[in-house]
C-alpha positions as CSV (number, residue, x, y, z in Angstrom):
1,M,-18.3,-12.8,-18.4
2,Q,-18.7,-9.6,-20.5
3,A,-19.8,-7.7,-17.5
4,E,-16.9,-9.0,-15.4
5,E,-14.5,-7.9,-18.2
6,K,-16.0,-4.4,-18.3
7,S,-15.6,-4.2,-14.5
8,L,-11.9,-5.1,-14.8
9,R,-11.4,-2.4,-17.5
10,V,-13.0,0.2,-15.4
11,L,-10.9,-0.8,-12.4
12,L,-7.8,-0.3,-14.5
13,W,-8.9,3.1,-15.5
14,L,-9.7,4.0,-11.9
15,V,-6.3,3.1,-10.6
16,A,-4.6,4.7,-13.7
17,I,-6.5,8.0,-13.0
18,G,-5.4,7.9,-9.4
19,F,-1.8,7.3,-10.3
20,F,-2.0,10.1,-12.9
21,M,-3.4,12.5,-10.2
22,Q,-0.5,11.6,-7.9
23,T,2.3,12.0,-10.5
24,L,0.8,15.1,-12.0
25,D,0.5,16.8,-8.6
26,A,4.1,15.8,-7.8
27,T,5.4,17.7,-10.8
28,I,2.9,20.5,-11.6
29,V,3.8,22.5,-8.5
30,N,7.5,23.0,-9.3
31,T,6.9,25.6,-12.1
32,T,4.4,27.5,-9.9
33,L,6.7,28.1,-6.9
34,P,7.9,31.6,-7.9
35,A,4.3,32.7,-8.4
36,M,3.3,31.3,-5.0
37,A,6.3,33.0,-3.4
38,R,5.2,36.4,-4.9
39,S,1.6,35.8,-3.6
40,F,2.8,35.0,-0.1
41,G,5.6,37.6,0.0
42,E,8.2,34.9,0.3
43,S,11.6,34.3,-1.4
44,P,11.2,31.8,-4.3
45,L,14.5,30.3,-3.2
46,R,12.9,29.2,0.1
47,M,9.8,27.4,-1.1
48,Q,11.1,23.9,-0.9
49,S,8.9,23.1,2.1
50,V,5.9,23.0,-0.3
51,V,7.5,20.0,-2.1
52,V,9.1,18.4,1.0
53,A,5.8,18.3,2.9
54,Y,4.1,16.3,0.2
55,S,6.8,13.7,-0.5
56,L,7.6,13.3,3.2
57,T,4.0,12.7,4.1
58,M,3.8,10.0,1.4
59,A,7.0,8.4,2.8
60,M,5.4,8.3,6.2
61,L,2.2,6.6,5.2
62,I,3.4,4.1,2.6
63,P,4.6,1.6,5.3
64,A,1.0,1.5,6.7
65,S,-0.8,1.4,3.3
66,G,-1.0,-2.3,2.9
67,W,-2.2,-2.9,6.5
68,I,-4.8,-0.2,6.2
69,A,-6.2,-1.7,2.9
70,D,-6.3,-5.2,4.4
71,R,-8.0,-4.0,7.6
72,F,-10.6,-1.7,6.1
73,G,-11.1,-3.0,2.6
74,T,-9.6,-1.6,-0.7
75,R,-12.7,0.2,-2.0
76,R,-13.3,2.0,1.3
77,V,-9.6,3.0,1.6
78,Y,-9.4,4.1,-2.1
79,V,-12.4,6.3,-1.8
80,G,-10.9,7.8,1.4
81,A,-7.6,8.4,-0.4
82,I,-9.3,10.3,-3.2
83,S,-11.4,12.2,-0.7
84,L,-8.3,13.3,1.3
85,F,-6.5,14.2,-2.0
86,V,-9.4,16.4,-3.1
87,I,-9.8,18.0,0.4
88,G,-6.1,18.7,0.5
89,S,-6.3,20.2,-3.0
90,I,-9.1,22.6,-2.0
91,A,-7.2,23.6,1.2
92,C,-4.1,24.3,-0.9
93,A,-6.0,26.6,-3.2
94,L,-7.5,28.4,-0.2
95,S,-4.2,28.9,1.5
96,G,-3.3,32.5,2.5
97,N,0.3,32.0,3.5
98,L,3.2,29.5,3.2
99,M,2.5,27.6,6.5
100,Q,-1.2,27.1,5.5
101,L,-0.1,25.7,2.1
102,V,2.5,23.4,3.7
103,A,-0.2,22.0,6.1
104,A,-2.6,21.5,3.2
105,R,0.1,19.7,1.2
106,V,0.4,17.3,4.2
107,V,-3.3,16.4,3.8
108,Q,-2.9,16.1,0.1
109,G,0.1,13.8,0.6
110,M,-1.9,11.6,2.9
111,G,-4.3,10.9,0.1
112,G,-1.6,10.5,-2.5
113,A,0.3,8.0,-0.4
114,L,-2.6,5.6,-0.5
115,L,-3.6,6.0,-4.1
116,L,-1.0,3.8,-5.9
117,P,-0.3,1.1,-3.3
118,V,-4.0,0.5,-2.6
119,G,-4.9,0.7,-6.2
120,R,-2.1,-1.7,-7.1
121,L,-3.4,-4.1,-4.4
122,A,-6.9,-3.9,-5.8
123,V,-5.6,-4.9,-9.3
124,L,-3.5,-7.7,-7.8
125,R,-6.6,-9.2,-6.2
126,A,-8.9,-8.7,-9.2
127,F,-6.7,-9.9,-12.1
128,P,-5.4,-13.5,-12.6
129,R,-1.6,-13.8,-12.4
130,E,-1.2,-14.3,-16.1
131,R,-2.8,-10.9,-16.8
132,F,-1.3,-8.9,-13.8
133,L,1.8,-7.8,-15.7
134,Q,-0.2,-6.5,-18.6
135,A,-2.5,-4.7,-16.2
136,M,0.4,-3.0,-14.3
137,S,1.9,-1.9,-17.6
138,F,-1.3,-0.1,-18.5
139,I,-1.4,1.6,-15.1
140,A,2.3,2.7,-15.5
141,I,1.5,4.8,-18.6
142,P,-0.2,7.7,-16.7
143,G,2.9,7.7,-14.4
144,L,4.9,8.6,-17.4
145,I,2.4,11.1,-18.8
146,G,2.0,13.0,-15.5
147,P,5.6,14.3,-15.4
148,L,5.4,15.0,-19.2
149,I,2.5,17.5,-19.0
150,G,2.7,18.6,-15.4
151,P,5.3,21.3,-15.5
152,T,4.0,22.8,-18.8
153,L,0.4,22.7,-17.5
154,G,1.4,24.4,-14.2
155,G,3.2,27.2,-16.1
156,W,0.3,27.7,-18.4
157,L,-2.2,27.9,-15.6
158,V,-0.1,30.5,-13.8
159,E,0.0,32.7,-16.9
160,V,-3.7,32.4,-17.9
161,A,-5.2,32.3,-14.4
162,T,-3.5,32.0,-11.0
163,W,-1.4,29.3,-9.2
164,H,-4.6,28.3,-7.3
165,W,-5.9,26.5,-10.4
166,V,-2.9,24.0,-10.1
167,F,-4.8,22.5,-7.2
168,L,-8.4,23.3,-8.3
169,I,-8.1,21.1,-11.4
170,N,-7.9,18.0,-9.1
171,I,-11.4,18.6,-7.8
172,P,-13.5,17.4,-10.9
173,V,-11.1,14.5,-11.6
174,G,-11.2,13.4,-7.9
175,L,-15.0,13.6,-7.7
176,L,-15.4,11.6,-10.8
177,G,-12.9,9.0,-9.6
178,G,-14.6,8.8,-6.2
179,V,-18.1,8.2,-7.6
180,A,-16.8,5.6,-10.1
181,T,-14.9,3.8,-7.4
182,V,-18.1,3.3,-5.3
183,F,-19.9,1.8,-8.3
184,Y,-17.1,-0.2,-10.0
185,M,-14.4,-1.2,-7.5
186,Q,-15.0,-4.5,-5.8
187,D,-15.1,-4.2,-2.0
188,N,-12.8,-7.0,-1.1
189,P,-13.6,-8.7,2.2
190,R,-11.6,-7.3,5.1
191,L,-8.9,-9.7,6.1
192,Q,-7.7,-11.0,9.4
193,V,-4.5,-9.0,9.7
194,P,-1.8,-9.2,12.4
195,R,-1.8,-6.5,15.0
196,F,-0.3,-3.3,13.5
197,D,3.2,-2.6,14.8
198,L,2.3,0.9,16.1
199,P,5.4,1.4,18.3
200,G,7.6,0.5,15.3
201,Y,5.7,2.7,13.0
202,L,6.0,5.7,15.4
203,F,9.7,5.1,15.7
204,L,10.1,5.0,11.9
205,A,7.8,7.9,11.1
206,F,9.3,10.2,13.8
207,G,12.8,9.3,12.6
208,M,12.0,10.2,9.0
209,V,10.2,13.5,9.9
210,A,12.9,14.6,12.3
211,V,15.8,14.0,9.9
212,S,14.0,15.7,7.0
213,L,13.0,18.7,9.2
214,A,16.6,19.0,10.4
215,V,17.8,19.2,6.8
216,D,15.0,21.5,5.8
217,G,15.5,23.6,8.9
218,L,19.0,24.6,7.6
219,S,17.2,26.8,5.0
220,G,13.5,27.0,4.9
221,L,12.2,26.8,8.5
222,G,14.7,29.2,10.1
223,L,15.7,26.8,12.8
224,K,18.8,27.6,14.8
225,Q,21.9,25.3,14.6
226,A,21.2,23.8,18.0
227,S,17.6,23.0,17.1
228,V,18.8,21.3,13.8
229,L,21.4,19.3,15.7
230,V,18.8,18.1,18.3
231,L,16.3,17.1,15.6
232,L,19.0,15.2,13.7
233,V,20.2,13.3,16.8
234,F,16.6,12.5,17.8
235,G,15.8,11.4,14.3
236,M,18.8,9.1,14.0
237,A,18.2,7.7,17.5
238,S,14.5,7.0,16.5
239,L,15.5,5.1,13.3
240,T,18.1,3.1,15.3
241,A,15.4,2.3,17.9
242,Y,13.1,1.0,15.1
243,W,15.6,-1.5,13.8
244,L,16.3,-2.8,17.3
245,H,12.6,-3.0,17.9
246,A,11.9,-4.8,14.6
247,A,14.5,-7.4,15.4
248,K,12.4,-8.6,18.3
249,Q,9.0,-8.4,16.7
250,P,7.3,-11.4,15.0
251,D,5.5,-9.1,12.5
252,P,7.5,-5.9,12.0
253,L,6.7,-3.4,9.3
254,F,10.0,-4.2,7.7
255,S,12.0,-7.1,8.9
256,P,15.8,-6.6,9.3
257,K,16.1,-10.0,7.5
258,L,15.5,-8.1,4.3
259,F,19.0,-6.6,4.6
260,S,20.5,-10.1,4.5
261,I,19.8,-10.0,0.7
262,P,22.8,-8.2,-0.8
263,T,21.1,-6.8,-3.9
264,L,18.3,-5.3,-1.8
265,S,20.5,-3.7,0.8
266,I,22.8,-2.2,-1.8
267,G,19.9,-1.2,-4.0
268,L,18.1,0.6,-1.1
269,L,21.2,2.5,0.0
270,G,22.0,3.4,-3.6
271,N,18.5,4.6,-4.2
272,L,18.6,6.7,-1.1
273,F,21.9,8.5,-1.8
274,S,21.7,8.8,-5.5
275,R,18.2,10.1,-5.4
276,L,19.3,12.5,-2.6
277,G,21.1,14.4,-5.4
278,S,19.1,13.8,-8.5
279,S,15.6,14.3,-7.0
280,C,16.3,18.0,-6.5
281,M,16.4,18.7,-10.2
282,P,12.6,19.1,-10.9
283,F,12.7,21.6,-8.0
284,L,15.9,23.5,-9.0
285,V,15.6,23.7,-12.8
286,P,12.3,25.6,-13.0
287,L,13.5,28.0,-10.3
288,L,16.8,28.6,-12.2
289,L,15.0,29.2,-15.5
290,Q,12.5,31.7,-14.0
291,V,14.6,33.5,-11.3
292,S,18.0,33.7,-13.1
293,L,17.3,33.3,-16.8
294,D,14.1,35.3,-17.0
295,Y,11.9,32.5,-18.4
296,S,8.1,32.8,-18.0
297,P,6.3,30.0,-16.1
298,L,5.0,28.4,-19.3
299,Q,8.5,28.5,-20.9
300,A,10.0,27.0,-17.8
301,G,7.4,24.2,-17.8
302,M,8.0,23.5,-21.5
303,M,11.7,23.2,-20.9
304,M,11.0,20.2,-18.7
305,V,9.3,18.3,-21.6
306,P,12.7,17.1,-23.0
307,V,13.5,15.5,-19.7
308,A,10.2,13.5,-19.7
309,V,10.5,12.6,-23.4
310,A,14.1,11.4,-23.1
311,S,13.1,9.5,-20.0
312,M,10.4,7.5,-21.9
313,L,12.6,6.9,-25.0
314,V,15.5,5.4,-23.0
315,K,13.4,2.7,-21.3
316,R,13.8,0.4,-24.2
317,V,17.6,0.3,-24.2
318,T,18.1,-0.1,-20.4
319,T,17.3,-3.8,-20.1
320,P,19.6,-4.9,-23.0
321,L,22.4,-2.8,-21.5
322,I,22.1,-4.5,-18.1
323,T,21.8,-7.9,-19.7
324,R,25.0,-7.4,-21.6
325,Y,27.2,-5.5,-19.1
326,G,25.7,-6.4,-15.7
327,Y,24.2,-4.2,-13.0
328,R,27.4,-3.1,-11.4
329,R,29.0,-1.7,-14.5
330,V,25.8,0.0,-15.7
331,L,25.0,1.5,-12.4
332,V,28.5,2.7,-11.5
333,T,28.9,4.3,-15.0
334,N,25.4,5.7,-15.2
335,T,25.5,7.1,-11.6
336,A,28.7,9.0,-12.6
337,L,26.9,10.3,-15.7
338,V,23.9,11.5,-13.7
339,G,26.2,13.3,-11.3
340,L,28.3,14.9,-14.1
341,T,25.2,15.9,-16.1
342,M,23.8,17.6,-13.0
343,A,27.1,19.3,-12.3
344,S,27.1,20.6,-16.0
345,F,24.2,22.9,-15.1
346,A,26.8,24.9,-13.2
347,L,28.0,26.1,-16.6
348,I,24.6,27.5,-17.6
349,T,24.6,31.2,-18.6
350,P,21.9,33.5,-20.1
351,A,24.1,33.9,-23.3
352,Q,23.9,30.2,-24.2
353,P,21.6,29.2,-27.1
354,L,18.2,27.5,-26.3
355,W,19.1,24.3,-28.1
356,L,22.0,23.7,-25.8
357,H,19.8,23.9,-22.7
358,I,17.3,21.5,-24.4
359,V,20.1,19.0,-25.1
360,Q,21.4,19.3,-21.6
361,L,18.0,18.6,-20.1
362,A,17.3,15.7,-22.4
363,C,20.7,14.1,-21.5
364,F,19.8,14.4,-17.8
365,G,16.3,12.8,-18.4
366,A,17.9,9.9,-20.3
367,V,20.5,9.0,-17.8
368,N,18.2,9.6,-14.8
369,S,15.5,7.3,-16.3
370,M,18.1,4.6,-16.8
371,Q,19.2,5.0,-13.2
372,F,15.7,4.6,-11.8
373,T,15.0,1.4,-13.8
374,A,18.3,-0.2,-13.0
375,M,18.1,0.7,-9.3
376,N,14.6,-0.5,-8.9
377,T,15.1,-3.8,-10.6
378,V,18.3,-4.7,-8.8
379,T,16.7,-3.9,-5.5
380,L,13.7,-6.2,-6.0
381,R,15.2,-9.0,-8.2
382,D,16.2,-11.5,-5.5
383,L,13.1,-11.2,-3.2
384,D,11.0,-14.3,-2.8
385,S,7.2,-14.2,-2.7
386,S,7.2,-14.0,1.1
387,M,9.3,-10.8,1.1
388,A,8.1,-9.2,-2.1
389,S,5.4,-7.1,-0.6
390,S,7.5,-5.8,2.3
391,G,10.5,-5.2,0.1
392,N,8.5,-3.3,-2.5
393,S,6.9,-1.1,0.2
394,L,10.3,-0.4,1.7
395,L,11.7,0.6,-1.7
396,S,8.7,3.0,-2.2
397,M,9.2,4.5,1.2
398,V,13.0,5.1,0.6
399,Q,12.2,6.7,-2.8
400,M,9.8,9.2,-1.3
401,L,12.1,9.9,1.7
402,A,15.0,10.5,-0.7
403,M,12.8,12.9,-2.7
404,S,11.9,15.0,0.3
405,M,15.4,15.0,1.7
406,G,16.9,15.7,-1.7
407,V,14.8,18.8,-2.1
408,A,15.4,19.9,1.5
409,A,19.2,19.4,1.0
410,A,19.1,21.4,-2.2
411,G,17.2,24.2,-0.5
412,A,19.8,24.2,2.3
413,V,22.8,24.2,-0.1
414,L,21.1,27.0,-2.2
415,A,20.5,29.1,1.0
416,A,24.1,28.6,2.0
417,F,25.5,29.8,-1.4
418,T,22.9,32.6,-1.5
419,G,24.3,33.8,1.8
420,F,27.9,33.6,0.4
421,F,27.3,35.2,-3.0
422,G,24.5,37.6,-2.0
423,T,21.1,38.3,-3.6
424,G,21.6,41.9,-4.7
425,E,22.0,41.2,-8.4
426,A,20.8,38.6,-10.8
427,V,24.3,37.4,-11.5
428,Q,24.8,36.7,-7.8
429,T,21.7,34.5,-7.7
430,L,22.9,32.7,-10.8
431,H,26.2,31.9,-9.1
432,S,24.3,30.5,-6.1
433,F,22.4,28.2,-8.5
434,Q,25.5,27.2,-10.3
435,A,27.3,26.2,-7.1
436,T,24.3,24.3,-5.9
437,F,24.1,22.2,-9.1
438,A,27.8,21.4,-8.8
439,A,27.4,20.4,-5.1
440,M,24.3,18.2,-5.7
441,G,26.0,16.6,-8.7
442,L,29.0,15.7,-6.6
443,I,26.7,14.1,-4.0
444,T,25.2,11.9,-6.7
445,L,28.6,11.1,-8.1
446,A,29.8,9.9,-4.7
447,S,26.9,7.3,-4.5
448,A,28.5,5.4,-7.4
449,G,30.8,3.7,-4.8
450,I,27.7,2.1,-3.3
451,F,26.8,0.3,-6.5
452,W,30.4,-0.9,-6.9
453,Q,29.7,-3.3,-4.1
454,L,27.4,-5.3,-6.3
455,S,28.7,-8.6,-7.6
456,P,29.7,-8.5,-11.3
457,E,27.6,-11.6,-11.8
458,V,24.3,-9.8,-11.1
459,R,23.3,-9.3,-14.6
460,L,20.1,-10.7,-15.9
461,V,16.8,-8.7,-15.7
462,K,13.5,-10.5,-15.7
463,K,10.7,-9.0,-17.9
464,A,8.4,-8.6,-14.9
465,E,11.0,-6.7,-13.0
466,A,11.8,-4.3,-15.8
467,S,8.2,-3.6,-16.6
468,E,7.3,-3.0,-12.9
469,A,10.3,-0.7,-12.4
470,S,9.5,1.4,-15.5
471,G,6.4,2.6,-13.8
472,Q,7.9,3.3,-10.4
473,G,10.4,6.0,-11.3
């Protein structure tokens, strides 16, 4: 019994470390983008593809993660995920130009996409139901710590060494995690799984990639307008083809029946469009601070700490607010606050005091954290057990897709305003950033209308929902 308890504790640490690696890597890169740009001879304002490649790859692989784990076994897949992540990290550190780095980030994203879903599945199978919530709460903690230290650690590594160490630090952690997984994670028997819906997956994956590349092509890839339009049309056609295909399949990746649940359909659309605006902030803010306000990488990283701290502190008040006022009122009001807080960054100038910037960032972290918790819980609250796994995977996919498209959209808007204001002087670049923050804030503000469609009666939050959502971000 004692040996079994020890094995369960080690399993929790394994999954927690994997989640920490994933969330740390998703945030540590943002403060190092200007240093990477200088190394490659690129403009720091056109480095969004480094972030987009990672999150888009994760969005692509999440739909297949559950099937892969069932088919090949959780231990084997988890070791493979860590191995891919480490190989991708090494390739990132060895990259000699931007295209090589983007390709390496794709490999890294393939590993990252499997770490949390497969780890969560291993915990679900190992722990009894009455202890599952406690176990998931433990795993969620590193998901909050990663964004807290990631930007600062990235800035510090750039100053004391080079940007390559942002990726090299993953190697010892990954090797330790891989060895421990072999010895301590149970290799669950491979299950008889239904045939993988490969045509549906290809429709869905191609659609996501084409739409994201079309948006990113407006700024980072240098695609002409005709190419962007063709990619966008092909992407939308592919996504439409997926839903027509899924309606006829007995075991589709995501059943169209999911959208018969009002809270899920509204929650997913709200997640997509509100994150489309807010997910660009970890990319834009460190760039603004370094390029226009002359912050060092370490200083820019430390300025992101108030965002993470406020995000953690506000978790406790979110559930009581929703219980008292209902999802619709909280989400409509808070979405507007997120949009307005983002737009307020259009007023930033070098002459403003440091404390004002800290308060501004903390306010954004607080309302953004409340937004994530409320959106996640309302999306999943009405799913029964037969739809819970599929609905949760769909939500995770939409979150990662919105992150990649949000950064790509912000890059495109920034490029457009840079072309309008010019880049000859620092003040012109600052005006481009200011206009971009205003535009992305308005996009977020517009998504409040989606949450208005919720019923006023949707109000209560279950403890399990709130705890799970607090770790999903």
